[in-house]
C-alpha positions as CSV (number, residue, x, y, z in Angstrom):
1,X,32.4,205.8,-30.3
2,X,31.7,207.6,-27.0
3,X,34.0,210.4,-26.1
4,X,35.2,208.8,-22.8
5,X,36.1,205.5,-24.4
6,X,37.9,207.5,-27.1
7,X,40.0,209.5,-24.3
8,X,40.5,206.1,-22.3
9,X,38.5,207.5,-19.5
10,X,36.9,205.1,-17.2
11,X,33.2,205.8,-16.2
12,X,32.6,206.6,-12.5
13,X,31.1,203.9,-10.5
14,X,29.0,206.5,-8.7
15,X,27.5,209.5,-10.1
16,X,29.0,212.9,-9.2
17,X,27.7,214.3,-5.8
18,X,25.2,217.2,-6.2
19,X,27.1,220.4,-5.1
20,X,25.2,222.9,-3.1
21,X,28.1,224.9,-1.9
22,X,31.6,224.6,-3.1
23,X,34.5,224.9,-0.5
24,X,37.2,227.7,-1.8
25,X,40.7,227.7,-1.0
26,X,40.5,224.1,-0.2
27,X,42.4,221.3,-2.0
28,X,40.5,218.0,-2.2
29,X,42.0,214.5,-2.7
30,X,40.7,213.2,-6.0
31,X,41.9,211.1,-9.0
32,X,42.1,212.6,-12.4
33,X,38.7,211.0,-13.8
34,X,36.8,212.5,-10.7
35,X,38.5,215.9,-11.5
36,X,37.2,215.6,-15.1
37,X,33.7,214.9,-14.1
38,X,33.6,218.2,-12.1
39,X,35.5,220.3,-14.7
40,X,33.1,219.1,-17.4
41,X,29.9,219.5,-15.4
42,X,27.8,222.2,-17.2
43,X,26.2,223.3,-13.9
44,X,29.8,224.4,-12.9
45,X,30.5,226.6,-16.0
46,X,31.5,229.6,-13.9
47,X,34.2,227.5,-12.1
48,X,37.9,227.3,-12.5
49,X,39.4,223.9,-11.9
50,X,42.8,223.1,-10.9
51,X,44.6,219.5,-10.4
52,X,47.9,219.0,-9.0
53,X,49.5,215.7,-7.5
54,X,46.2,214.0,-6.7
55,X,44.3,217.1,-5.4
56,X,41.8,219.3,-7.0
57,X,40.9,222.8,-6.2
58,X,37.8,224.9,-7.6
59,X,37.2,228.5,-7.6
60,X,33.8,229.8,-8.4
61,X,33.2,233.4,-9.9
């Protein structure tokens, strides 16, 4: 059984956007599934991800 199905996570309809620059000190409206997509993206391994009441924040180091 695949991990997403096991966790009850629905697959995204659209692939995640390619990020060339990440805004800092900005909260972006996102649902939990989209947040997990970014938080689990191996190209963003140096990021810290936060989620609060329908918004996500990303810090890059």
